[in-house]
C-alpha positions as CSV (number, residue, x, y, z in Angstrom):
1,M,-9.8,144.4,-80.1
2,K,-9.8,144.6,-76.3
3,Y,-6.4,144.6,-74.5
4,Y,-5.8,144.1,-70.7
5,L,-2.3,145.1,-69.6
6,I,-0.7,144.6,-66.2
7,A,2.4,146.6,-65.3
8,G,3.5,146.9,-61.6
9,E,6.4,149.3,-61.7
10,A,7.6,152.6,-63.2
11,S,9.6,150.9,-66.0
12,G,6.6,148.7,-66.9
13,D,4.5,151.9,-67.1
14,L,6.9,153.4,-69.6
15,H,7.1,150.3,-71.8
16,G,3.4,149.6,-71.5
17,A,2.6,153.2,-72.6
18,N,4.8,152.8,-75.7
19,L,3.3,149.4,-76.5
20,M,-0.2,150.9,-76.2
21,K,0.7,153.7,-78.7
22,A,2.1,151.1,-81.1
23,L,-0.9,148.8,-80.7
24,T,-3.2,151.8,-81.6
25,K,-1.3,152.2,-84.9
26,V,-1.9,148.6,-85.9
27,D,-5.3,148.4,-84.4
28,P,-7.2,151.8,-84.5
29,E,-10.1,150.1,-82.7
30,A,-7.9,149.1,-79.7
31,E,-9.6,149.4,-76.3
32,F,-7.3,149.3,-73.3
33,R,-7.8,148.5,-69.6
34,F,-4.7,148.4,-67.5
35,W,-2.8,148.3,-64.2
36,G,0.1,150.8,-64.6
37,G,0.8,154.5,-64.2
38,D,0.6,158.0,-65.5
39,L,2.3,157.3,-68.8
40,M,-0.1,154.5,-69.6
41,K,-3.0,156.7,-68.6
42,A,-1.8,159.4,-71.0
43,A,-1.6,156.8,-73.8
44,G,-5.4,156.1,-73.4
45,G,-7.7,153.6,-71.9
46,T,-8.9,152.9,-68.4
47,E,-6.6,152.7,-65.4
48,V,-7.6,150.0,-62.9
49,K,-4.8,150.5,-60.3
50,H,-1.7,152.6,-60.1
51,Y,1.6,150.8,-59.7
52,R,2.4,152.9,-56.6
53,D,-0.1,150.8,-54.8
54,L,1.4,147.5,-56.0
55,A,5.1,147.7,-55.6
56,F,6.6,145.8,-52.7
57,M,10.3,144.9,-52.8
58,G,12.2,142.3,-50.8
59,F,11.2,139.0,-49.3
60,L,10.1,140.5,-45.9
61,E,8.2,143.4,-47.5
62,V,6.2,140.9,-49.6
63,I,5.3,138.8,-46.6
64,M,4.3,141.9,-44.6
65,N,2.0,143.0,-47.4
66,L,0.7,139.6,-48.3
67,G,-2.9,140.4,-47.5
68,T,-3.0,143.4,-49.8
69,I,-1.3,141.4,-52.6
70,L,-3.9,138.6,-52.3
71,K,-6.8,141.1,-52.4
72,N,-5.3,142.6,-55.5
73,I,-5.0,139.2,-57.2
74,K,-8.6,138.4,-56.4
75,F,-9.8,141.8,-57.7
76,C,-7.7,141.6,-60.8
77,K,-9.3,138.2,-61.8
78,S,-12.7,139.7,-61.3
79,D,-11.9,142.8,-63.3
80,I,-10.5,140.8,-66.2
81,A,-13.6,138.6,-66.3
82,S,-15.8,141.7,-66.4
83,F,-13.8,143.3,-69.2
84,N,-13.4,140.0,-71.1
85,P,-10.4,141.0,-73.2
86,D,-9.2,139.5,-76.4
87,V,-5.7,139.2,-75.0
88,I,-4.0,139.8,-71.7
89,I,-0.5,141.4,-71.9
90,F,1.7,140.9,-68.8
91,I,4.6,143.3,-68.5
92,D,7.4,141.9,-66.2
93,Y,6.2,142.0,-62.5
94,P,6.3,138.2,-62.3
95,G,5.2,137.5,-58.7
96,F,1.8,138.9,-59.5
97,N,1.5,138.3,-63.2
98,L,2.3,134.6,-63.3
99,R,-0.4,134.0,-60.7
100,I,-2.9,135.8,-62.9
101,A,-1.6,134.0,-66.0
102,K,-2.3,130.6,-64.5
103,W,-5.9,131.6,-63.8
104,A,-6.3,133.3,-67.2
105,R,-5.1,130.2,-69.1
106,Q,-7.6,128.0,-67.2
107,K,-10.3,130.5,-68.2
108,G,-9.3,130.4,-71.9
109,Y,-7.8,133.9,-72.3
110,R,-4.9,134.5,-74.6
111,T,-1.8,135.3,-72.6
112,H,1.1,137.3,-73.9
113,Y,4.2,138.3,-71.9
114,Y,6.1,141.4,-72.8
115,I,9.5,141.7,-71.0
116,S,10.4,138.4,-69.6
117,P,10.7,137.8,-65.8
118,Q,14.3,137.5,-65.0
119,I,14.2,133.7,-64.4
120,W,17.7,133.4,-65.8
121,A,18.8,135.2,-62.5
122,W,16.6,133.3,-60.0
123,K,13.5,131.1,-59.8
124,E,14.4,129.3,-63.0
125,G,11.7,126.8,-62.0
126,R,9.2,129.3,-63.2
127,I,9.9,128.1,-66.7
128,K,7.3,125.4,-66.1
129,D,4.6,127.9,-65.3
130,I,5.6,130.0,-68.3
131,K,5.5,127.1,-70.7
132,R,2.1,126.0,-69.3
133,D,0.4,129.4,-69.0
134,I,1.9,131.8,-71.6
135,D,1.0,131.7,-75.3
136,E,3.7,134.2,-76.5
137,M,6.8,135.6,-74.9
138,Y,8.5,138.8,-76.1
139,V,12.1,139.2,-74.7
140,I,14.2,142.4,-74.8
141,L,17.6,141.1,-73.8
142,P,19.7,139.3,-76.4
143,F,20.8,136.4,-74.2
144,E,17.2,135.6,-73.2
145,K,16.4,134.1,-76.6
146,D,19.1,131.4,-76.2
147,F,18.1,130.9,-72.6
148,Y,14.5,130.1,-73.5
149,E,15.0,128.3,-76.8
150,K,18.3,126.4,-76.3
151,K,18.1,125.7,-72.6
152,H,14.3,125.2,-72.2
153,N,12.9,124.5,-75.6
154,F,10.4,127.3,-75.5
155,P,10.2,129.5,-78.6
156,V,10.2,133.3,-77.9
157,H,10.5,136.5,-79.9
158,F,13.5,138.8,-79.4
159,V,12.0,142.2,-80.2
160,G,14.9,144.6,-79.2
161,H,14.9,146.8,-76.1
162,P,12.1,149.4,-75.8
163,L,14.4,151.8,-73.9
164,I,16.3,152.5,-77.2
165,D,13.1,153.9,-78.7
166,A,12.1,155.8,-75.6
167,I,15.5,157.5,-75.5
168,H,15.7,158.1,-79.2
169,N,12.3,159.6,-79.4
170,R,12.7,162.0,-76.5
171,V,12.7,165.8,-77.2
172,Q,16.2,167.3,-76.9
173,I,16.4,170.1,-74.3
174,D,18.6,173.1,-73.9
175,P,20.9,172.7,-70.9
176,E,20.9,176.4,-69.9
177,T,17.1,176.5,-70.1
178,F,16.8,173.4,-68.0
179,K,19.1,174.7,-65.3
180,N,17.3,178.1,-65.2
181,E,13.9,176.5,-64.9
182,N,15.0,174.2,-62.1
183,G,17.0,176.7,-60.0
184,L,20.4,175.2,-60.9
185,D,23.6,177.1,-61.4
186,N,26.2,176.6,-64.2
187,R,28.3,173.9,-62.5
188,P,28.3,170.4,-64.0
189,I,25.6,168.1,-62.7
190,I,25.9,164.7,-60.9
191,A,22.5,163.0,-61.1
192,L,21.1,161.0,-58.2
193,L,18.7,158.2,-59.2
194,P,17.6,156.6,-55.9
195,G,14.8,154.4,-57.3
196,S,11.0,154.7,-57.3
197,R,9.8,153.1,-54.1
198,K,9.9,154.9,-50.7
199,Q,11.8,152.2,-48.9
200,E,14.6,152.0,-51.4
201,I,14.8,155.8,-51.8
202,K,15.3,156.3,-48.1
203,K,18.1,153.7,-48.0
204,M,19.9,155.0,-51.1
205,L,19.7,158.8,-50.8
206,E,21.3,159.2,-47.5
207,I,24.6,157.7,-48.7
208,M,24.4,159.2,-52.2
209,I,24.0,162.7,-50.7
210,S,26.8,162.1,-48.2
211,V,29.5,162.6,-50.9
212,A,28.2,166.0,-52.1
213,K,30.4,167.9,-49.7
214,D,33.5,166.3,-51.4
215,F,32.6,167.5,-54.9
216,K,32.0,171.2,-54.5
217,D,32.7,171.9,-58.2
218,Y,29.6,169.9,-59.1
219,Q,25.9,170.2,-58.2
220,F,24.0,167.1,-57.2
221,V,20.4,166.8,-58.4
222,I,17.9,164.1,-57.3
223,A,15.7,162.7,-60.0
224,G,12.3,162.4,-58.3
225,A,10.2,159.5,-59.2
226,P,6.7,160.4,-60.7
227,S,5.1,158.0,-58.2
228,Q,6.3,160.1,-55.2
229,E,5.2,163.5,-54.0
230,K,7.8,166.3,-53.7
231,S,7.1,166.5,-50.0
232,F,8.6,163.0,-49.5
233,Y,12.0,164.3,-50.8
234,E,12.1,167.5,-48.7
235,T,13.9,165.9,-45.8
236,F,16.8,165.1,-48.2
237,L,17.0,168.7,-49.5
238,T,18.4,170.3,-46.4
239,T,22.0,169.4,-47.5
240,K,23.8,172.2,-49.3
241,N,24.6,171.6,-52.9
242,V,21.7,169.1,-53.4
243,H,18.8,170.0,-55.6
244,F,15.6,168.2,-56.9
245,V,13.7,167.8,-60.1
246,T,10.7,165.5,-60.6
247,N,9.5,163.4,-63.6
248,K,12.5,164.7,-65.7
249,T,15.0,161.9,-65.4
250,Y,15.9,161.6,-69.0
251,D,16.3,165.4,-69.3
252,L,18.4,165.5,-66.2
253,L,20.7,162.6,-67.3
254,S,21.1,164.1,-70.8
255,I,23.0,167.1,-69.3
256,S,24.8,165.3,-66.4
257,E,28.5,164.6,-66.2
258,A,27.9,161.5,-64.1
259,A,25.2,159.6,-62.1
260,L,24.8,157.5,-59.0
261,V,22.1,155.0,-59.9
262,T,20.2,152.4,-57.9
263,S,20.4,149.0,-59.5
264,G,17.5,148.3,-61.9
265,T,16.3,149.5,-65.3
266,A,17.8,153.0,-64.6
267,T,21.3,151.6,-65.0
268,L,20.5,150.7,-68.6
269,E,18.8,154.1,-69.2
270,T,21.8,155.9,-67.9
271,A,24.1,153.9,-70.1
272,L,22.0,154.5,-73.3
273,L,22.1,158.2,-72.5
274,K,26.0,157.8,-72.4
275,V,26.4,159.0,-68.8
276,P,29.2,157.6,-66.7
277,Q,27.7,155.9,-63.6
278,V,28.2,154.1,-60.3
279,V,25.6,151.4,-59.7
280,C,24.4,151.2,-56.1
281,Y,22.3,148.9,-54.1
282,K,21.4,148.5,-50.4
283,G,18.4,146.5,-49.3
284,N,16.9,145.1,-46.1
285,R,19.7,143.0,-44.5
286,V,17.6,139.8,-44.2
287,S,16.1,140.1,-47.6
288,Y,19.6,140.7,-49.1
289,E,21.1,137.6,-47.3
290,I,18.2,135.5,-48.7
291,A,18.6,136.9,-52.2
292,K,22.4,136.3,-52.2
293,R,21.8,132.6,-51.7
294,V,19.2,132.2,-54.4
295,I,20.3,134.6,-57.2
296,N,23.0,133.1,-59.4
297,L,24.6,136.1,-61.2
298,D,28.0,137.6,-61.4
299,Y,26.6,141.2,-61.7
300,I,23.6,143.1,-60.6
301,S,23.5,145.8,-63.3
302,L,22.0,145.2,-66.7
303,V,24.9,146.9,-68.3
304,N,27.5,144.4,-67.0
305,L,25.1,141.5,-67.4
306,I,24.5,142.2,-71.1
307,L,28.2,142.8,-72.0
308,N,29.2,140.0,-69.6
309,K,32.1,142.1,-68.1
310,T,32.6,144.8,-65.5
311,V,31.8,148.0,-67.4
312,V,30.3,150.0,-64.5
313,A,31.3,149.9,-60.8
314,E,28.8,148.1,-58.6
315,L,28.6,149.0,-54.9
316,I,26.4,146.5,-53.1
317,Q,25.2,146.4,-49.5
318,S,28.1,147.0,-47.1
319,D,30.3,148.2,-50.1
320,F,27.8,151.0,-50.7
321,N,29.3,153.4,-48.2
322,S,30.5,157.0,-48.4
323,K,34.1,156.2,-48.7
324,K,33.8,153.7,-51.6
325,L,31.2,155.8,-53.3
326,K,33.5,158.9,-53.2
327,E,36.3,156.8,-54.8
328,A,34.1,155.4,-57.5
329,L,32.6,158.7,-58.4
330,K,36.1,160.3,-58.6
331,E,37.2,157.6,-61.0
332,I,34.3,158.0,-63.5
333,L,35.0,161.8,-63.7
334,T,38.5,161.2,-65.1
335,P,38.9,161.6,-68.9
336,E,40.4,158.1,-69.2
337,K,37.6,156.3,-67.5
338,R,34.9,158.3,-69.4
339,T,36.4,157.4,-72.8
340,E,36.5,153.7,-71.8
341,L,32.8,153.8,-70.6
342,F,31.6,155.6,-73.8
343,S,33.2,152.8,-75.9
344,D,31.5,150.1,-73.9
345,Y,28.1,152.0,-74.0
346,Y,28.1,152.0,-77.8
347,D,28.8,148.2,-77.8
348,L,25.9,147.8,-75.4
349,E,23.5,149.7,-77.7
350,K,24.5,147.4,-80.6
351,A,23.9,144.3,-78.5
352,L,20.3,145.5,-77.7
353,G,19.2,145.2,-81.3
354,G,18.4,148.8,-82.4
355,Q,15.0,150.6,-82.6
356,G,11.5,149.3,-83.0
357,A,10.8,147.1,-79.9
358,S,7.3,148.5,-79.2
359,E,6.3,148.4,-82.9
360,N,7.7,144.8,-83.4
361,T,5.8,143.6,-80.3
362,A,2.5,145.3,-81.2
363,K,2.5,143.8,-84.7
364,L,3.2,140.3,-83.3
365,I,0.5,140.6,-80.6
366,Y,-2.1,141.9,-83.1
367,K,-1.4,139.1,-85.6
368,A,-1.3,136.4,-83.0
369,T,-4.6,137.5,-81.4
370,Q,-6.3,137.7,-84.8
371,D,-4.9,134.4,-86.1
372,G,-4.8,132.5,-82.8
373,I,-1.4,131.1,-83.8
374,I,1.9,132.6,-85.0
375,E,5.1,131.4,-86.5
376,H,8.2,131.9,-84.3
């Protein structure tokens, strides 16, 4: 069968790639065309656009790039029509994907959504569009099933979280070899995960790096995003005790003592790798003020949201400063706090439902596409 997938961010690229591999197992004749990244490209199929050309964050940034976004939407519709897939698989990225889904439903295409938009956080009104335009929804957070089914009477599939598979299946590395290959010394590592988009990286790294001088017994290592060139990071590598690796985030985290992490999927990845972390976020001031008024959440990190309590420290906007970051990092390096975090991290993994998300989803998509209807 022919599958058209749309992922607009680095995390979607990872989950899309694993889903494509799983689909190939249940459907050896699978043909893929996709919007995604390097990982999906490696999984096979034809790349239409790379997510680095799609990702705009914040309200103002979206408005400033509205022309490009509208051109992409128009092109995507045309490309789908030319490919004529058996099913379209949307992976998160709701601002773009829900627009395509509305058109796709009108044209008679099967529409499946893998990794729900976070409408439980904001824009809950999108549930009307989802119920109208999406045939099957596959959710990866345990509380999402109740949100959809009990609150909105829309049946969905809870398939588990794909990050558990991604982390479980990774090849273990030797710490000494990793350090030698990347020019690091023997001191313990504090990983810096500033995000994947240029505008957020610039905002986050300056403050993250500012505390390096206060922790001379550790070495700080930036996890470079695969979507950015090394040259982009060079202006941040003039500070003593700050190093850089690219496209090796899991390897880096697996041997780190702690991490400073920009809010997003990376907070969950860090937790599943059992690394103590401080969650950080600083956005455009106007965009943040707008978001604060429309988002109804007690936490910004997935770790705290899933466990519904403060497990990891969150430093947001004005609280994300050198003084508070230094204090929070110092705390998670203490034995007492580390023990507490590890216990909560194990509870988190249990709540996420274990391994098999990609395989579960692939089987359901394949069966639904063949049968045209599926039991929930």
